[in-house]
C-alpha positions in Angstrom: 15.4 14.4 21.8 18.9 13.0 21.8 20.6 13.4 18.4 23.1 10.9 16.9 26.7 11.8 17.5 27.5 13.4 14.2 30.4 15.7 13.2 30.4 17.4 9.9 33.4 17.8 7.7 34.0 20.7 5.4 34.5 19.9 1.7 36.0 22.0 -1.1 32.7 23.0 -2.8 31.5 26.3 -4.0 28.6 26.4 -1.6 28.6 28.1 1.8 30.2 25.7 4.3 29.9 25.4 8.1 33.2 27.2 8.9 34.7 30.2 10.6 33.8 33.5 9.0 30.5 32.0 7.9 28.6 35.3 7.9 30.5 36.6 4.9 28.3 36.7 1.8 28.8 33.8 -0.5 29.9 34.1 -4.1 26.6 32.8 -5.3 24.7 35.3 -3.2 26.7 38.2 -4.5 26.3 37.0 -8.1 22.5 36.7 -7.7 22.1 40.4 -7.3 20.9 42.0 -10.6 23.4 44.2 -12.3 22.5 47.6 -13.6 22.7 48.2 -17.3 26.2 49.5 -18.0 26.5 53.1 -19.2 29.0 54.0 -21.8 30.8 56.9 -20.2 32.5 58.0 -23.4 29.4 58.1 -25.6 27.4 60.6 -23.6 29.9 63.5 -23.6 30.7 62.9 -27.2 27.1 63.1 -28.3 26.5 66.2 -26.2 29.7 67.8 -27.4 28.8 67.3 -31.0 25.4 68.8 -30.5 26.9 71.9 -28.8 29.8 72.5 -31.1 29.4 75.9 -32.8 28.9 75.7 -36.5 31.3 77.9 -38.5 28.6 78.6 -41.0 26.3 81.5 -41.3 23.9 80.2 -43.9 20.7 78.5 -43.1 21.5 75.7 -45.6 24.7 74.8 -43.9 23.1 74.9 -40.5 20.3 72.6 -41.6 22.8 70.3 -43.2 24.7 69.9 -39.9 21.5 69.5 -37.8 20.2 66.8 -40.2 23.5 65.0 -39.9 23.7 64.9 -36.0 20.0 64.9 -34.9 19.5 61.2 -35.9 22.5 60.1 -33.9 21.4 62.0 -30.8 17.8 60.6 -31.1 19.3 57.1 -31.5 21.4 57.7 -28.4 18.3 58.7 -26.4 16.3 55.7 -27.6 19.0 53.2 -26.7 21.4 54.4 -24.0 19.2 56.6 -21.9 16.0 54.5 -22.1 18.0 51.3 -21.4 19.6 53.0 -18.3 16.3 54.0 -16.9 13.2 52.2 -18.0 14.6 48.7 -18.2 16.1 48.9 -14.8 12.8 50.3 -13.5 11.0 47.3 -14.9 13.4 44.9 -13.4 13.1 46.3 -9.9 10.8 43.5 -8.7 13.6 41.0 -9.5 16.2 42.6 -7.3 17.8 45.4 -9.4 20.4 47.3 -7.5 20.2 50.4 -9.6 19.3 53.7 -8.2 16.6 54.3 -10.9 13.0 53.5 -10.2 11.7 52.8 -6.7 14.2 52.3 -3.9 15.0 48.7 -2.9 13.0 47.4 0.1 14.6 47.8 3.6 16.1 44.8 5.4 14.2 43.8 8.5 15.8 44.5 11.8 16.5 40.7 12.4 18.5 40.5 9.1 20.4 43.6 10.0 21.7 42.0 13.2 25.1 40.3 13.2 24.4 36.6 12.8 26.6 35.9 15.8 24.0 37.5 17.9 21.4 34.9 16.8 23.8 32.0 16.8 25.3 32.6 20.3 21.9 33.8 21.6 20.4 30.4 21.0 23.3 28.7 22.6 23.1 31.0 25.6 19.4 30.3 26.2 20.0 26.5 26.1 22.9 26.8 28.5 20.7 29.0 30.8 17.9 26.5 30.9 20.3 23.6 31.4 21.8 25.3 34.4 18.3 26.0 35.8 17.6 22.2 35.6 20.8 21.4 37.4 20.0 23.9 40.1 16.5 22.6 40.5 17.6 19.0 40.7 20.3 19.9 43.3 17.9 21.9 45.3 15.4 19.1 45.4 18.0 16.5 46.4 19.8 18.5 49.0 17.0 20.6 50.6 13.8 18.8 49.4 12.5 21.9 47.7 10.6 21.0 44.5 9.5 24.6 43.7 12.0 25.2 40.8 11.7 21.7 39.6 8.0 21.9 39.3 8.2 25.2 37.5 10.6 23.8 34.9 8.4 20.8 34.5 5.3 22.9 33.8 7.1 25.2 31.4 10.0 23.4 29.7 8.6 19.9 29.1 6.1 19.1 26.4 3.5 16.4 27.0 -0.3 16.0 26.8 -0.6 17.1 30.5 0.9 20.5 29.8 -1.0 20.9 26.5 -4.3 20.0 28.2 -3.6 22.5 30.9 -3.3 25.2 28.3 0.4 25.6 28.4 0.9 25.7 24.7 4.2 27.6 24.9 5.8 24.4 26.0 5.7 23.3 22.3 8.5 25.9 21.8 10.2 26.2 25.2 10.8 22.5 25.4 13.2 23.0 22.4 15.5 25.0 24.6 15.5 22.5 27.5 18.1 19.8 28.4 18.5 18.0 31.7 21.2 15.5 30.8 24.8 16.8 30.1 25.5 14.4 27.3 22.2 15.4 25.7 23.1 19.0 25.8 26.6 18.5 24.5 25.7 16.5 21.5 22.9 18.8 20.5 25.2 21.8 21.1 27.9 20.3 18.9 25.5 19.5 16.1 24.0 23.0 16.2 27.6 24.5 16.3 28.5 22.7 13.0 25.2 22.9 11.2 23.6 26.3 12.0 26.2 28.7 10.5 26.0 27.5 7.0 22.2 27.3 7.1 22.0 30.8 8.6 24.2 32.1 5.9 22.0 30.5 3.2 18.6 31.7 4.6 19.4 34.9 6.6 18.7 35.5 10.3 14.9 35.8 10.0 14.3 32.7 7.8 16.7 30.7 9.9 14.8 31.5 13.1 11.5 30.6 11.2 13.0 27.3 10.3 14.4 26.6 13.7 11.2 27.5 15.6 9.0 25.7 13.1 11.1 22.6 13.3 11.0 22.7 17.1 7.2 23.1 17.3 6.6 20.5 14.7 8.8 18.0 16.5 6.9 18.7 19.8 3.6 18.2 18.1 4.8 14.9 16.5 6.1 13.7 19.9 2.8 14.5 21.7 0.7 13.0 19.0 2.7 9.8 18.7 3.0 9.2 22.4 -0.6 10.0 23.1 -2.6 8.5 20.2 -0.2 5.7 19.0 1.7 4.5 22.0 -1.0 5.6 24.5 1.6 6.7 27.0 2.0 10.0 28.9 5.7 10.7 28.1 7.3 14.0 28.5 9.8 15.3 26.0 12.3 18.1 25.7 15.5 19.0 23.8 16.7 20.9 20.8 17.0 17.8 18.6 13.8 18.5 16.6 14.9 22.1 15.7 18.4 20.9 14.9 17.1 18.0 12.8 15.1 20.6 10.7 18.4 22.5 10.2 20.3 19.4 9.3 17.7 18.3 6.8 17.7 21.6 5.0 21.5 21.6 4.9 21.6 18.1 3.4 19.0 19.1 0.8 20.9 22.3 -0.1 24.4 20.6 -0.2 23.8 16.9 -0.9 27.5 16.3 -1.9 28.9 17.5 1.4 30.1 14.9 3.8 29.1 14.1 7.4 31.2 12.2 9.9 29.0 9.7 11.7 30.3 9.1 15.3 33.2 11.4 14.3 34.7 8.6 12.1 32.5 7.3 9.3 32.2 9.5 6.3 28.8 9.7 4.7 27.5 12.0 1.9 24.6 14.1 2.8 22.3 12.6 0.2 22.8 9.2 1.8 22.7 10.4 5.4 19.4 12.2 5.2 17.2 9.3 4.0 19.2 7.0 6.2 18.5 8.8 9.5 14.9 9.4 8.5 14.3 5.7 8.0 16.3 4.9 11.2 14.3 7.2 13.4 11.1 6.1 11.8 11.9 2.5 12.5 12.9 3.2 16.1 9.8 5.2 16.8 7.7 2.1 15.8 9.8 -0.8 17.2 11.7 0.5 20.2 9.4 1.4 23.1 12.1 1.2 25.8 14.3 3.9 24.2 14.6 7.3 25.9 15.2 9.0 22.5 12.2 10.8 21.1 12.5 9.4 17.6 9.0 10.6 16.6 10.2 14.2 17.4 13.3 13.6 15.2 11.1 12.5 12.3 8.9 15.6 12.7 12.0 17.9 12.6 13.5 16.2 9.6 10.3 16.4 7.6 10.0 20.1 8.5 13.5 20.8 7.1 12.7 18.9 3.9 9.4 20.7 3.4 10.9 24.1 4.2 13.6 23.5 1.6 11.1 22.4 -1.0 8.9 25.4 -0.4 11.8 27.9 -0.2 14.0 26.7 -3.1 11.9 24.4 -5.1 8.3 25.7 -5.5 9.4 29.3 -5.7 11.6 28.9 -8.7 
């Protein structure tokens, strides 16, 4: 799934950008956390002090007069300050209150607790490892005529109707970490390098992995279905383009005014680039039968990213 040669330029916007230090929380993310109701630090001691001040009067009439003067103010304080500081925050807990009152906030999952660099460079490392395995297998077959490793990689890191029919369903995902060609691996790697950090910051580690894996699996299914039932050809496919296209599509939906550099030169706003590349890959999948680019897989990845954005940020509002 060879992706177009696209480089992404940072723009001076108030959204998370694909840049260094991308795992710092954004201003919007920090502002989204509910604030606790402020406590007036001066009013509480004053009210208590007034209540406890000894009354220099020995008569019951004078004591009753002082109590009748201060009790309403204390009760008003309890009704407003104390109840606002406890009950209201407790009721807002479901919407993300950070106060210590009420139930404790839910714990973060272990994936979201990891440093984002672990996920980011982990995906790159797996792709590099599978790429080196392909190079070793090809070299071993050419030099020594040993097809063992080559066959193992073909059975486990290519997605096609043959592998699916044989029950090797894991190839729907493992093919998304597989590259044989050096240029294929480089362009997918560059696109992932520029796109993934901002999307990971926006979604968090767990949801980013869900998007990435879902985009890869959907692109594999789209590729197998298109080649088998429409083109009637047994074509094998692999590459991270489908998963990366899902990431790209969600980024373009989230930050439509950001700019992409097509072929490292041509500036294009995200809101123009996304429908353009969707139409282009759709047209190529129908018209160009000689291309080695899996355009149907690209379309599957793009639609997954758009659908995930609509579900996560549109329907849940």
